[in-house]
C-alpha positions as CSV (number, residue, x, y, z in Angstrom):
1,M,34.4,91.0,-32.6
2,G,32.3,91.9,-36.0
3,S,29.1,91.0,-34.7
4,G,26.0,93.2,-36.1
5,H,23.4,95.3,-34.1
6,L,20.6,92.6,-34.2
7,R,23.2,89.7,-32.7
8,I,24.1,92.1,-29.8
9,V,20.2,93.3,-28.7
10,L,19.0,90.2,-28.9
11,R,22.1,87.8,-27.7
12,Y,23.2,90.3,-24.2
13,V,20.7,93.3,-24.5
14,L,17.6,91.6,-24.1
15,P,18.1,88.6,-21.9
16,N,18.9,91.2,-19.5
17,V,16.0,94.1,-19.8
18,M,13.3,91.1,-20.0
19,A,12.4,90.4,-16.4
20,T,12.2,94.1,-16.1
21,V,10.0,94.6,-18.8
22,I,7.5,91.7,-17.8
23,V,7.7,92.8,-14.3
24,L,6.6,96.8,-15.0
25,A,4.0,95.0,-17.7
26,T,2.4,93.0,-14.8
27,I,2.2,95.9,-12.6
28,G,0.7,98.3,-15.3
29,L,-1.9,95.1,-16.1
30,G,-2.7,95.8,-12.2
31,A,-3.0,99.0,-12.2
32,V,-5.0,99.3,-15.5
33,I,-7.5,96.7,-13.5
34,L,-7.6,98.8,-10.4
35,A,-8.2,102.2,-12.8
36,E,-11.0,100.5,-14.9
37,S,-12.8,99.0,-11.9
38,S,-12.2,102.6,-10.1
39,L,-13.6,104.7,-13.2
40,S,-16.4,102.2,-14.3
41,F,-18.0,102.5,-10.2
42,L,-17.8,105.9,-10.7
43,G,-19.4,105.6,-14.0
44,F,-17.1,106.8,-16.4
45,G,-16.0,104.0,-17.4
46,V,-17.1,100.9,-19.6
47,P,-20.8,101.6,-20.8
48,P,-23.8,99.6,-19.1
49,P,-24.7,96.6,-21.0
50,Y,-20.9,95.3,-20.8
51,P,-20.0,93.6,-17.2
52,S,-17.5,95.5,-15.5
53,W,-16.0,94.9,-11.9
54,G,-16.6,98.4,-10.9
55,A,-20.0,98.4,-12.3
56,M,-20.9,95.6,-10.3
57,L,-20.1,97.5,-7.2
58,S,-21.7,101.1,-8.5
59,G,-25.5,101.8,-8.0
60,S,-27.4,99.2,-10.7
61,G,-24.7,96.3,-8.9
62,R,-26.4,97.7,-5.5
63,S,-29.8,96.5,-6.3
64,Y,-28.6,92.8,-6.9
65,M,-26.8,92.8,-3.6
66,F,-30.2,91.8,-1.6
67,R,-30.7,89.0,-3.7
68,A,-27.3,87.9,-4.0
69,P,-25.0,88.9,-1.2
70,W,-21.6,87.8,-2.2
71,M,-21.6,90.5,-4.5
72,P,-19.7,92.7,-2.5
73,L,-17.1,90.3,-3.4
74,A,-16.2,91.9,-5.8
75,R,-13.4,94.3,-4.1
76,T,-12.2,90.9,-2.9
77,R,-11.7,89.5,-6.5
78,I,-10.0,92.9,-7.7
79,S,-7.8,93.0,-5.2
80,L,-6.8,88.9,-5.7
81,A,-6.3,89.6,-9.6
82,V,-4.2,92.6,-9.0
83,F,-2.0,90.6,-6.5
84,G,-1.8,87.5,-8.5
85,F,-0.9,89.9,-11.4
86,N,2.5,91.0,-9.3
87,M,3.1,87.4,-8.1
88,L,3.2,86.4,-12.1
89,G,5.6,89.3,-12.6
90,D,7.6,88.8,-9.6
91,A,7.7,84.8,-10.3
92,C,8.6,85.3,-14.0
93,A,11.3,88.0,-13.2
94,N,13.1,85.2,-11.2
95,V,12.8,82.5,-13.5
96,L,14.1,85.0,-16.5
97,D,16.9,86.5,-14.4
98,P,20.3,86.1,-16.4
99,R,22.4,86.0,-12.8
100,L,20.5,82.9,-11.6
101,R,20.5,80.7,-14.9
102,G,22.5,77.8,-14.5
103,T,22.4,78.1,-10.0
104,G,19.2,75.3,-10.2
105,G,16.6,77.7,-8.9
106,A,16.2,81.1,-7.9
107,Q,17.9,82.7,-5.3
108,P,16.9,85.4,-3.0
109,R,18.5,88.6,-4.1
């Protein structure tokens, strides 16, 4: 038809892979949050002067738990952040899915 490679990629390939890329990026972001908090909890992550969810749960953060009993909720915040990013990725996949365009909304797969 005479279309160039760039036009083919932008018009046909990119819309079909964009939903998958966004879902994988948000799942990867959740994995990075879990990895950082785990490494910081073990002492191999972010250095002590900087805040980190894993450092809040480790040895230095335990001394504050007697004065601030809500500190153990950091585990819940980590889980909610990962869950939120996964749900955001799923919602973006539903919105960007080219098979559902023109149907008036997201349909079950």
